[in-house]
DRENBA-11978 format. One record per residue (C-alpha): residue number from 0; y, x, z. Coordinates in nm, 2 decimals, decimal comma. Example, Ala and Ser with C-alpha at 12.3 -4.5 7.8 and 13.67 -1.06 7.14 Angstrom:
# DRENBA-11978
+-----+--------+--------+--------+
| num |      y |      x |      z |
+-----+--------+--------+--------+
|   0 |  -0,45 |   1,23 |   0,78 |
|   1 |  -0,11 |   1,37 |   0,71 |
+-----+--------+--------+--------+
END
This chain:
# DRENBA-11978
+-----+--------+--------+--------+
| num |      y |      x |      z |
+-----+--------+--------+--------+
|   0 |   1,57 |  -1,13 |   0,86 |
|   1 |   1,35 |  -0,82 |   0,89 |
|   2 |   1,37 |  -0,50 |   0,69 |
|   3 |   1,08 |  -0,26 |   0,65 |
|   4 |   1,07 |   0,06 |   0,46 |
|   5 |   0,74 |   0,11 |   0,27 |
|   6 |   0,62 |   0,38 |   0,03 |
|   7 |   0,52 |   0,27 |  -0,32 |
|   8 |   0,18 |   0,42 |  -0,38 |
|   9 |   0,14 |   0,27 |  -0,73 |
|  10 |   0,28 |   0,05 |  -1,00 |
|  11 |   0,11 |  -0,16 |  -1,26 |
|  12 |   0,30 |  -0,38 |  -1,51 |
|  13 |   0,59 |  -0,53 |  -1,31 |
|  14 |   0,42 |  -0,48 |  -0,97 |
|  15 |   0,48 |  -0,23 |  -0,69 |
|  16 |   0,19 |  -0,15 |  -0,47 |
|  17 |   0,23 |  -0,05 |  -0,10 |
|  18 |  -0,01 |   0,02 |   0,18 |
|  19 |  -0,02 |  -0,16 |   0,52 |
|  20 |  -0,03 |   0,17 |   0,70 |
|  21 |  -0,09 |   0,02 |   1,04 |
|  22 |  -0,35 |  -0,22 |   0,91 |
|  23 |  -0,36 |  -0,60 |   0,88 |
|  24 |  -0,20 |  -0,63 |   1,22 |
|  25 |   0,13 |  -0,47 |   1,10 |
|  26 |   0,42 |  -0,70 |   1,17 |
|  27 |   0,56 |  -0,69 |   0,81 |
|  28 |   0,21 |  -0,77 |   0,67 |
|  29 |   0,16 |  -1,06 |   0,90 |
|  30 |   0,51 |  -1,19 |   0,82 |
|  31 |   0,46 |  -1,20 |   0,45 |
|  32 |   0,13 |  -1,38 |   0,50 |
|  33 |   0,29 |  -1,64 |   0,73 |
|  34 |   0,62 |  -1,68 |   0,53 |
|  35 |   0,57 |  -1,57 |   0,18 |
|  36 |   0,93 |  -1,57 |   0,04 |
|  37 |   1,01 |  -1,20 |   0,05 |
|  38 |   1,29 |  -1,00 |  -0,11 |
|  39 |   1,21 |  -0,65 |  -0,23 |
|  40 |   1,45 |  -0,37 |  -0,30 |
|  41 |   1,33 |  -0,07 |  -0,50 |
|  42 |   1,62 |   0,17 |  -0,58 |
|  43 |   1,89 |  -0,05 |  -0,73 |
|  44 |   1,64 |  -0,32 |  -0,83 |
|  45 |   1,64 |  -0,62 |  -0,60 |
|  46 |   1,43 |  -0,94 |  -0,65 |
|  47 |   1,26 |  -1,23 |  -0,47 |
|  48 |   0,90 |  -1,14 |  -0,46 |
|  49 |   0,55 |  -1,28 |  -0,44 |
|  50 |   0,27 |  -1,08 |  -0,30 |
|  51 |  -0,11 |  -1,04 |  -0,33 |
|  52 |  -0,36 |  -0,83 |  -0,14 |
|  53 |  -0,55 |  -0,60 |  -0,38 |
|  54 |  -0,93 |  -0,62 |  -0,40 |
|  55 |  -1,13 |  -0,32 |  -0,29 |
|  56 |  -1,20 |  -0,17 |  -0,64 |
|  57 |  -0,84 |  -0,20 |  -0,75 |
|  58 |  -0,72 |  -0,06 |  -0,42 |
|  59 |  -0,95 |   0,24 |  -0,45 |
|  60 |  -0,82 |   0,31 |  -0,81 |
|  61 |  -0,45 |   0,29 |  -0,69 |
|  62 |  -0,52 |   0,53 |  -0,40 |
|  63 |  -0,70 |   0,77 |  -0,64 |
|  64 |  -0,41 |   0,76 |  -0,87 |
|  65 |  -0,16 |   0,82 |  -0,59 |
|  66 |  -0,37 |   1,12 |  -0,47 |
|  67 |  -0,39 |   1,26 |  -0,82 |
|  68 |  -0,01 |   1,23 |  -0,88 |
|  69 |   0,05 |   1,40 |  -0,54 |
|  70 |  -0,23 |   1,66 |  -0,55 |
|  71 |   0,00 |   1,94 |  -0,44 |
|  72 |   0,06 |   1,75 |  -0,12 |
|  73 |  -0,31 |   1,65 |  -0,09 |
|  74 |  -0,39 |   1,83 |   0,23 |
|  75 |  -0,08 |   1,67 |   0,40 |
|  76 |  -0,16 |   1,32 |   0,25 |
|  77 |  -0,53 |   1,34 |   0,37 |
|  78 |  -0,41 |   1,46 |   0,72 |
|  79 |  -0,16 |   1,17 |   0,75 |
|  80 |  -0,41 |   0,92 |   0,63 |
|  81 |  -0,67 |   1,05 |   0,88 |
|  82 |  -0,41 |   1,00 |   1,16 |
|  83 |  -0,34 |   0,64 |   1,05 |
|  84 |  -0,71 |   0,56 |   1,00 |
|  85 |  -0,84 |   0,73 |   1,32 |
|  86 |  -1,11 |   0,92 |   1,13 |
|  87 |  -1,12 |   1,23 |   0,90 |
|  88 |  -1,01 |   1,11 |   0,56 |
|  89 |  -1,14 |   1,35 |   0,29 |
|  90 |  -1,03 |   1,18 |  -0,03 |
|  91 |  -1,38 |   1,10 |  -0,14 |
|  92 |  -1,46 |   0,77 |  -0,31 |
|  93 |  -1,65 |   0,66 |   0,00 |
|  94 |  -1,34 |   0,74 |   0,22 |
|  95 |  -1,11 |   0,56 |  -0,02 |
|  96 |  -1,34 |   0,25 |   0,00 |
|  97 |  -1,34 |   0,26 |   0,37 |
|  98 |  -0,97 |   0,30 |   0,38 |
|  99 |  -0,91 |   0,01 |   0,14 |
| 100 |  -1,10 |  -0,21 |   0,38 |
| 101 |  -0,91 |  -0,09 |   0,69 |
| 102 |  -0,55 |  -0,06 |   0,54 |
| 103 |  -0,47 |  -0,34 |   0,29 |
| 104 |  -0,29 |  -0,26 |  -0,02 |
| 105 |  -0,03 |  -0,52 |  -0,12 |
| 106 |   0,11 |  -0,58 |  -0,47 |
| 107 |   0,47 |  -0,71 |  -0,48 |
| 108 |   0,61 |  -0,85 |  -0,80 |
| 109 |   0,91 |  -1,07 |  -0,90 |
| 110 |   0,85 |  -1,43 |  -0,82 |
| 111 |   0,79 |  -1,64 |  -1,12 |
+-----+--------+--------+--------+
END
């Protein structure tokens, strides 16, 4: 069993969205692709989950929402994303699209 702490960058309906901050090669991302049964714990909520990788347009919208909700920390968020990405992230739509391709966003929801 492996445990990984991830930051929730968005929610929609009953889904939590997280970023594979180290890219598609991140161990946790590869593990959920290879062995889908995953358990998610958010606060006191614990559930068996299924996952999906968000499409580019949806990922861009989630990141834009995250940046808007955290606008006071914007310079720090952009700096941290730039370090993860390896290039200067400026928060523009083009940068968000480029990021969405490089760092997959994953939706986690209770398994049906």
